[in-house]
Each structure stands twice: as structure tokens, then as C-alpha cells.
C-alpha positions as CSV (number, residue, x, y, z in Angstrom):
1,M,76.0,-79.1,17.6
2,E,75.2,-76.0,15.6
3,K,78.0,-73.9,14.3
4,L,78.1,-70.2,15.4
5,N,77.2,-67.7,12.8
6,F,79.4,-64.7,13.7
7,E,77.6,-62.5,11.1
8,D,74.7,-62.3,13.5
9,F,76.8,-61.0,16.3
10,G,77.0,-57.4,17.4
11,K,79.9,-55.4,18.7
12,R,79.3,-56.5,22.3
13,E,79.2,-60.2,21.4
14,Y,82.5,-59.9,19.5
15,I,84.1,-58.1,22.4
16,L,82.8,-60.7,24.9
17,I,83.9,-63.7,22.7
18,G,87.2,-62.1,22.0
19,S,87.8,-61.3,25.6
20,I,87.0,-64.8,26.7
21,A,89.2,-66.3,24.0
22,I,92.2,-64.1,24.8
23,L,91.9,-64.4,28.6
24,A,91.7,-68.2,28.2
25,A,94.8,-68.2,26.0
26,L,96.6,-65.9,28.4
27,V,95.8,-68.2,31.4
28,I,96.6,-71.4,29.5
29,G,99.8,-69.9,28.1
30,G,100.9,-68.6,31.5
31,V,100.7,-64.9,30.5
32,T,98.8,-63.9,33.7
33,Q,101.1,-63.9,36.7
34,S,100.7,-63.7,40.4
35,P,102.1,-60.6,42.0
36,E,105.1,-62.5,43.3
37,N,106.1,-63.5,39.8
38,R,105.9,-60.1,38.2
39,G,109.3,-58.8,37.3
40,S,110.6,-62.3,36.6
41,S,112.4,-63.0,33.4
42,T,109.1,-64.0,31.7
43,S,107.6,-60.5,32.1
44,S,110.6,-58.3,32.1
45,G,112.8,-57.2,29.2
46,D,112.5,-55.0,26.2
47,W,109.6,-56.3,24.1
48,Q,111.0,-54.2,21.2
49,E,114.0,-56.5,21.0
50,V,112.1,-59.7,20.5
51,E,113.0,-61.2,17.1
52,L,110.0,-61.6,14.9
53,T,109.4,-63.1,11.4
54,D,107.3,-61.3,8.8
55,I,104.9,-64.1,7.7
56,N,104.8,-62.7,4.1
57,S,108.4,-62.1,3.4
58,G,110.1,-64.5,5.8
59,E,112.4,-61.6,6.9
60,T,113.3,-61.4,10.6
61,Y,113.3,-58.1,12.4
62,T,112.7,-56.5,15.8
63,V,110.4,-53.5,16.4
64,G,113.4,-51.7,18.0
65,E,115.4,-51.7,14.8
66,L,112.7,-50.4,12.5
67,E,112.5,-46.8,11.3
68,K,110.5,-44.7,13.8
69,P,107.7,-44.0,14.3
70,V,106.4,-47.5,14.4
71,L,102.7,-48.2,14.8
72,V,102.2,-51.6,16.4
73,E,98.8,-53.1,16.6
74,T,97.7,-56.4,18.0
75,F,94.9,-58.4,16.3
76,A,93.3,-61.7,15.4
77,V,92.0,-62.7,12.0
78,W,88.5,-63.5,13.3
79,C,88.1,-60.0,14.6
80,P,86.1,-57.6,12.4
81,T,87.1,-54.6,14.5
82,C,90.8,-55.5,13.8
83,T,90.2,-55.6,10.1
84,K,88.5,-52.2,10.2
85,Q,91.5,-50.8,12.0
86,Q,93.8,-52.4,9.5
87,R,91.9,-50.8,6.7
88,E,92.5,-47.5,8.3
89,I,96.2,-48.4,8.6
90,K,96.3,-49.2,4.9
91,R,94.8,-45.7,4.2
92,L,97.5,-44.2,6.5
93,H,100.2,-45.9,4.4
94,D,98.6,-44.4,1.3
95,Q,98.9,-41.0,2.8
96,S,102.1,-41.0,4.8
97,N,105.4,-42.9,5.3
98,V,104.9,-44.8,8.6
99,T,106.2,-48.1,9.6
100,S,103.6,-50.6,10.8
101,V,103.7,-54.0,12.5
102,S,100.6,-56.1,13.1
103,L,101.0,-58.8,15.8
104,N,98.6,-61.7,15.9
105,V,98.0,-62.5,19.6
106,D,95.6,-65.3,19.2
107,S,97.4,-68.5,20.1
108,N,94.8,-70.5,18.1
109,E,95.8,-68.9,14.8
110,D,98.8,-69.8,12.6
111,E,100.9,-68.3,9.9
112,Q,98.7,-69.6,7.1
113,Q,95.6,-68.0,8.5
114,V,97.4,-64.7,9.0
115,K,99.0,-64.8,5.5
116,R,95.5,-65.5,3.9
117,H,94.1,-62.6,5.9
118,T,96.8,-60.2,4.6
119,Q,96.4,-61.4,1.0
120,E,92.6,-61.3,1.0
121,N,92.6,-57.7,2.3
122,G,95.6,-56.3,0.4
123,F,97.5,-55.6,3.6
124,D,101.2,-55.3,2.8
125,W,103.1,-54.3,5.9
126,R,104.8,-56.5,8.5
127,Y,102.6,-59.2,10.0
128,S,103.9,-61.6,12.6
129,I,102.7,-64.1,15.1
130,S,103.4,-62.8,18.6
131,P,105.5,-65.3,20.5
132,P,104.1,-66.0,24.1
133,E,107.1,-64.2,25.6
134,L,106.3,-61.1,23.6
135,T,102.6,-61.2,24.5
136,R,103.6,-61.5,28.2
137,M,105.9,-58.5,27.9
138,L,103.2,-56.4,26.2
139,V,100.6,-57.4,28.9
140,S,103.2,-56.6,31.6
141,E,103.8,-53.1,30.1
142,Y,100.4,-52.1,28.8
143,G,97.9,-54.3,30.6
144,T,95.7,-57.2,29.5
145,S,93.6,-55.2,27.1
146,I,96.7,-55.0,24.8
147,A,95.9,-58.7,24.1
148,N,92.2,-58.2,23.5
149,P,91.9,-57.7,19.7
150,P,88.3,-56.3,19.6
151,S,89.6,-53.3,21.6
152,A,91.8,-52.4,18.5
153,P,94.8,-52.0,20.7
154,A,97.8,-50.1,19.4
155,V,101.2,-48.8,20.6
156,L,103.2,-46.0,19.0
157,V,106.9,-46.5,19.2
158,C,109.1,-43.4,18.8
159,E,112.8,-42.6,19.2
160,N,112.3,-41.5,22.8
161,G,109.9,-44.1,24.0
162,S,106.5,-45.7,23.3
163,R,102.9,-45.1,24.4
164,R,99.6,-46.9,24.2
165,L,97.0,-45.3,21.9
166,P,93.3,-45.1,22.9
167,N,91.2,-48.2,22.4
168,G,88.8,-48.4,19.5
169,V,89.1,-48.1,15.8
170,K,91.2,-45.1,15.1
171,P,90.5,-43.4,11.7
172,V,93.4,-42.3,9.6
173,S,93.0,-38.7,10.8
174,K,93.3,-39.9,14.4
175,L,96.3,-42.0,13.6
176,Q,98.0,-39.1,11.9
177,E,97.3,-36.9,14.9
178,E,98.7,-39.5,17.3
179,I,101.9,-39.8,15.1
180,R,102.3,-36.0,15.0
181,K,102.0,-35.9,18.9
182,G,104.7,-38.5,19.1
183,C,105.7,-40.2,22.4
């Protein structure tokens, strides 16, 4: 069987492959729920209070305890759109003092892959593997596209709430504008 060469793929192919992979992971992991199960303990709760571990420092934290505003983006290491977004986040960090969290939502990736990704690209903010429960909570609150890395999904968390940012790679100027608008 011939191995896929992802370098030959265009944006549509990445989005299709990413969507299929994430949807499969969501279904296999039980993230999608029937209407009668919505609101159960697996989809309710405050996602900002889920304990996470920074894969680079080993430090544990919750999004809720971090200094606001917090830019939370979901990603996968195989996703070039995600890497583009993370390069913009890196530029944002060079220009302003904002807290960032990158959550890996691909259940097929592990800490070593994420750590290698951060080191190879010089990304030095908090990176964590999203536990299935957290991914379920995010999907419940923001919809399934929050777990579709090629959409470059992101959430801005402020003192008075949180809001989903528009899909697509957001240049540093757009990120700064969104942070100025707040929640």
C-alpha cells in the first residue's frame, strides 16, 4: 500500500481528511451524544476547570486560573493550518502580553509528538493534550467544529466569559483586535 504524501494535498483535502479523522475520533470516543444524553455529566460542567498538564514543563493548571485574557486554540500536529495559526500566536506573544493554551484534540497523537512539534517550531506557551471529557465539553459548548483542527478554531476567555473566534487562520492583527474587543 502506498503511503499518502500530504505535501501534494490542497486546503480542501486537509480539511476533508481532518474532518473525517476528528469525527471518527469523536464517535469512537463517545463525544457525539444523542439528544437525550445532552446535559449529562459527560457534557456539562465548566471546561475551564479541567486540570491540564503542560507537556513541556509538566506543570498542571486549569484555563480558569490563568491570567486573562486567555487565547485557547485546538490543534493537531499533522495540521498545517494549525501550525500557521500557531506562528501567528507566536508573533502575538512577541508583540503583547497574552496567555495562550494550545489543546491537542487528536486522540491519535501523544505527548511526545506534541512536544516535538513545539520544539521544532519554537512554540513556548502552554501545550496540553485535551482529555476526552474536555473535548466533549468544548464540543457541547461551541459545536463540533471546535474539534476540527483545519478550521483553526479558537476561544477567547475573559474575566466575564468566553467566546468563540471566527474560523480560519487569524493574523496577529486580527488576534489583537479580538482581544481588544474582549468577551
